[in-house]
C-alpha positions in Angstrom: -0.1 0.0 0.0 1.3 3.5 -0.9 0.2 6.3 1.4 0.8 9.9 0.4 0.9 12.6 3.0 0.2 16.3 2.0 1.1 19.0 4.4 1.9 22.7 4.2 5.3 22.4 6.0 4.0 22.9 9.5 5.4 20.2 11.8 2.2 19.9 13.7 0.2 19.2 10.7 2.7 16.6 9.4 2.8 14.9 12.9 -1.0 14.0 13.0 -1.0 12.8 9.3 2.1 10.9 9.9 0.5 9.4 13.2 -2.4 8.2 11.2 -0.2 6.7 8.4 2.0 5.0 11.0 -1.1 3.7 12.7 -2.3 2.0 9.4 1.2 0.8 8.6 1.6 -0.9 12.0 -1.8 -2.9 11.8 -2.4 -3.7 8.3 -1.0 -7.0 6.8 0.1 -5.2 3.7 3.7 -3.7 3.0 3.2 0.2 3.4 5.2 2.9 1.9 4.7 6.6 3.1 5.6 9.5 0.9 5.4 13.3 1.9 4.3 16.0 -0.3 4.8 19.5 1.0 2.4 21.9 -0.9 1.3 25.4 -0.5 -0.9 27.4 -2.8 0.9 30.0 -4.9 -1.4 32.6 -3.6 -3.0 31.9 -0.2 -5.9 34.1 -0.8 -7.1 31.7 -3.6 -7.7 29.0 -0.8 -11.4 29.5 -0.7 -11.7 29.3 -4.5 -9.4 26.4 -4.8 -11.7 24.5 -2.4 -14.8 25.3 -4.4 -13.0 24.1 -7.7 -11.5 20.9 -6.1 -15.0 19.2 -6.0 -15.4 19.5 -9.7 -14.4 16.1 -11.0 -13.2 17.4 -14.4 -9.7 17.0 -15.9 -9.3 20.7 -16.8 -10.5 21.8 -13.3 -8.2 19.3 -11.5 -5.3 20.6 -13.6 -5.9 24.2 -12.6 -6.0 23.2 -8.9 -2.8 21.3 -9.3 -1.1 24.3 -11.0 -2.1 26.5 -8.1 0.2 24.8 -5.7 3.9 25.0 -5.3 4.4 21.2 -5.2 6.3 18.5 -7.0 3.3 16.2 -7.4 4.6 12.6 -7.6 3.6 10.5 -10.7 3.0 7.3 -8.8 -0.7 6.8 -7.9 -1.2 6.4 -4.1 -3.8 4.1 -2.6 -4.6 6.5 0.2 -4.1 10.3 0.5 -4.0 11.9 4.1 -3.8 15.5 5.0 -4.4 18.0 7.8 -4.8 21.7 7.3 -6.7 24.3 5.2 -3.8 25.2 3.0 -3.8 21.5 1.3 -7.3 20.4 1.6 -8.2 21.4 -2.0 -5.2 19.5 -3.3 -6.3 16.4 -1.3 -9.6 16.4 -3.1 -8.3 17.3 -6.4 -5.7 14.4 -6.4 -8.5 12.1 -5.1 -10.4 12.9 -8.2 -7.4 12.8 -10.5 -6.1 9.3 -9.2 -9.4 7.9 -8.1 -7.8 7.2 -4.8 -9.2 6.9 -1.3 -8.5 10.0 0.8 -8.8 11.0 4.5 -8.8 14.5 6.0 -7.8 15.2 9.6 -9.6 18.2 11.2 -11.6 20.8 9.6 -13.1 20.0 6.1 -13.6 23.8 5.3 -17.2 23.4 4.1 -16.1 20.7 1.5 -19.1 18.2 1.5 -18.3 14.8 3.2 -18.9 13.0 -0.2 -15.5 14.1 -1.2 -13.7 12.3 1.7 -13.7 8.6 2.6 -13.1 9.5 6.3 -12.8 12.6 8.3 -11.0 12.5 11.8 -11.8 15.1 14.3 -11.0 15.4 18.1 -14.5 15.0 19.2 -16.6 14.0 16.1 -17.7 17.7 15.6 -18.9 17.1 12.1 -22.3 15.5 11.9 -22.0 13.0 9.1 -21.4 9.3 8.7 -17.9 9.5 7.8 -16.7 11.5 10.8 -14.5 9.7 13.4 -13.9 11.0 16.9 -10.3 10.5 17.9 -10.5 11.9 21.5 -6.6 12.0 21.4 -4.4 13.9 19.0 -2.5 11.6 16.7 1.3 11.8 16.9 3.9 10.9 14.3 6.6 10.0 17.1 7.5 6.5 17.2 7.6 4.9 20.7 9.9 2.2 19.7 12.4 4.7 18.2 12.0 6.9 21.4 12.8 4.1 23.8 15.7 3.0 21.8 17.2 6.6 21.7 16.3 6.9 25.3 18.2 3.7 26.3 21.2 5.2 24.5 21.0 8.4 26.4 20.5 6.9 29.8 23.7 4.7 29.1 25.6 7.9 29.4 24.3 8.5 32.9 24.6 5.4 34.9 22.4 4.9 38.0 20.5 8.1 37.2 16.8 8.3 37.2 15.4 11.0 34.8 12.3 13.3 34.4 11.7 15.2 31.2 10.7 18.8 30.9 9.5 20.0 27.5 9.1 23.8 27.5 7.2 25.9 24.9 6.2 29.5 25.3 3.5 32.1 24.5 0.8 31.0 22.2 -2.4 29.2 22.0 -4.1 31.3 24.6 -1.2 30.9 27.2 0.9 33.9 28.4 4.1 33.2 30.3 5.9 35.9 32.4 9.5 35.9 33.6 8.3 35.2 37.1 6.7 32.0 35.6 10.0 30.8 34.3 11.9 31.6 37.7 9.3 29.5 39.4 9.6 26.6 36.9 13.4 26.7 37.2 13.3 26.8 41.1 10.6 24.1 41.2 12.7 21.6 39.0 15.7 22.1 41.3 13.5 21.4 44.4 11.9 18.3 42.8 15.3 17.1 41.8 16.6 17.2 45.4 13.5 15.8 46.9 13.0 12.7 44.6 16.6 12.0 43.5 16.1 12.5 39.9 17.8 14.6 37.2 16.1 16.5 34.5 16.3 16.1 30.8 15.2 19.4 29.2 14.3 20.8 25.9 12.9 24.2 25.0 11.1 24.9 21.6 10.6 27.4 18.8 8.0 29.1 21.2 10.4 29.7 24.1 11.9 33.1 23.9 15.6 33.9 24.6 14.9 35.7 28.0 13.2 32.5 29.2 16.3 30.4 28.4 18.5 32.9 30.1 16.4 32.6 33.2 16.3 28.7 33.1 20.2 28.6 32.7 20.5 30.0 36.2 18.6 26.8 37.6 19.6 24.0 35.4 22.8 23.0 36.9 24.9 19.9 36.6 23.6 18.9 40.0 20.0 18.8 38.9 20.1 18.4 35.2 21.8 15.8 32.8 21.0 17.2 29.5 19.5 20.3 28.0 18.7 21.3 24.4 18.3 25.2 24.0 16.3 25.8 20.9 17.5 29.5 20.5 21.1 28.4 20.7 20.6 26.4 17.4 21.0 23.0 19.3 19.5 20.0 17.5 16.1 18.9 18.7 16.4 15.9 21.2 12.9 15.4 22.2 12.8 11.8 21.2 15.7 10.7 23.3 14.5 12.9 26.2 11.0 11.3 26.4 12.4 7.9 25.9 14.8 8.1 28.6 12.4 9.6 31.3 10.3 8.0 33.9 7.9 10.9 33.9 7.3 13.7 31.2 6.4 17.4 32.1 5.3 19.4 29.2 3.9 23.0 29.1 0.2 23.1 28.0 0.7 25.6 25.1 2.0 22.9 22.8 -0.8 20.2 22.1 1.7 18.6 19.6 4.3 18.0 22.3 1.7 16.9 24.8 0.4 14.5 22.2 3.8 13.1 21.6 4.4 12.7 25.3 1.2 10.7 26.0 1.9 8.5 23.0 4.9 7.2 25.0 2.4 5.5 27.6 4.3 7.2 30.5 2.9 9.5 33.2 2.4 13.0 31.6 2.0 16.2 33.7 1.0 19.3 31.8 2.2 22.5 33.2 0.5 25.8 32.7 1.0 29.6 33.6 -1.4 31.6 35.6 -2.4 33.6 32.6 -4.4 31.5 30.1 -7.3 32.3 28.0 -7.2 29.1 26.0 -10.5 27.8 24.6 -12.0 25.6 21.9 -10.5 22.3 20.7 -7.1 22.8 22.4 -8.6 23.3 25.9 -11.3 20.5 25.2 -8.5 18.0 24.3 -6.5 18.7 27.4 -9.6 18.4 29.6 -10.5 15.2 28.0 -7.1 13.6 28.4 -7.0 14.8 31.9 -10.4 13.3 32.6 -9.3 9.8 31.4 -6.1 10.0 33.3 -3.5 10.4 30.4 -2.6 13.8 31.7 -2.1 15.3 35.1 -2.3 19.2 35.1 -0.5 21.4 37.5 0.1 25.2 37.6 3.8 26.4 37.4 3.4 28.2 40.7 2.4 25.0 42.3 5.0 22.8 40.6 7.3 22.6 43.7 4.5 20.8 45.5 4.1 18.1 42.8 3.9 14.5 44.1 4.2 11.5 41.9 1.1 9.4 41.6 0.4 5.9 40.0 -0.2 6.1 36.2 -3.5 4.2 35.9 -5.4 5.8 32.8 -9.2 5.0 32.3 -8.3 4.1 28.7 -4.9 3.7 27.3 -3.6 5.6 24.3 -3.1 2.4 22.5 -6.7 1.6 23.0 -7.8 5.0 21.4 -5.4 4.1 18.4 -7.1 0.8 17.9 -10.6 2.5 17.9 -9.4 5.0 15.5 -7.8 2.3 13.2 -11.0 0.1 13.2 -13.2 2.9 12.4 -10.9 4.3 9.7 -10.7 0.8 8.2 -14.5 0.5 7.9 -14.9 3.9 6.5 -12.3 3.4 3.6 -13.5 -0.2 2.9 -17.1 1.1 2.6 -16.0 3.8 0.1 -14.4 1.3 -2.2 -13.1 3.8 -4.7 -10.1 1.6 -5.8 -9.8 -2.0 -7.2 -6.7 -2.7 -5.0 -8.0 -3.0 -1.4 -6.5 -0.5 1.0 -6.9 -2.9 4.0 -6.5 -6.7 3.9 -8.6 -9.1 5.8 -5.7 -10.1 8.0 -4.8 -7.9 10.8 -1.6 -7.3 12.6 -2.0 -7.2 16.4 -0.8 -3.8 17.9 2.6 -4.1 19.7 
């Protein structure tokens, strides 16, 4: 099976699509290849027009839509097209018409009728049609097996050391961090290190400003911290090895992508939030949902020093959610039956 992922270059959009593709690859009995296509419309203001044109199954119209994108469209026909994001949804539909392939959209369908998708995956099944699948967790493209392997390598550098991870973001998604917040974060991490005999593995991200990193450097000493990746210093991302090596994963709430990657490791995840937050909508609803079923344990930065480890016992595991998503996706695509070559085989591979 050949799966084509279309995305606009944003890592979060790729992560969810790749998460779905990897989910299918892990469970279907077929050999799966996954190709990536980065695409952006030449003129972003044409997005709405392109969406209207994409539903017209005519060779000339399809050619026009394809030409409107800055993309090197592959010649090989995929069995399944997957995309996430408004910048590429028109191309998803146009290529579905062009190749007569199955397709899936993750997130908003931007008023394109459901008949032009074989399945639509949203967090809570917001769209009221038979092809909509409620995921209840955000899909993640991170590989647990790869993370654990990299984590084992990282831990081998620090014999007899227990690690906790801290993934740090910054302002955005309705969250506002002050300098005082980062002082509290740094002091609390030091206190927790001494209290529980652990050392920290830390990474900042593109949302973390330089001032925050300067503040954190004062507290992340060799006595409390084993490894740090500072984004603004141009250091390579080490999130995979950090989450793989850690017993517990702390993550600031502004990044749903980092939280989803953390949850996918099936380890205790603690979401850390500042006092100033106006977050609403799907982001807030997703965090509340994962909290309610025990996948996330939230805490405010100003209370972080009081954190006490609890037993990790989610109501429903991340893997169980993935299995539900897979089975529903499989049924939607089989029912659509656009292609002669079946996208899913009768035999299944048991999830590892």
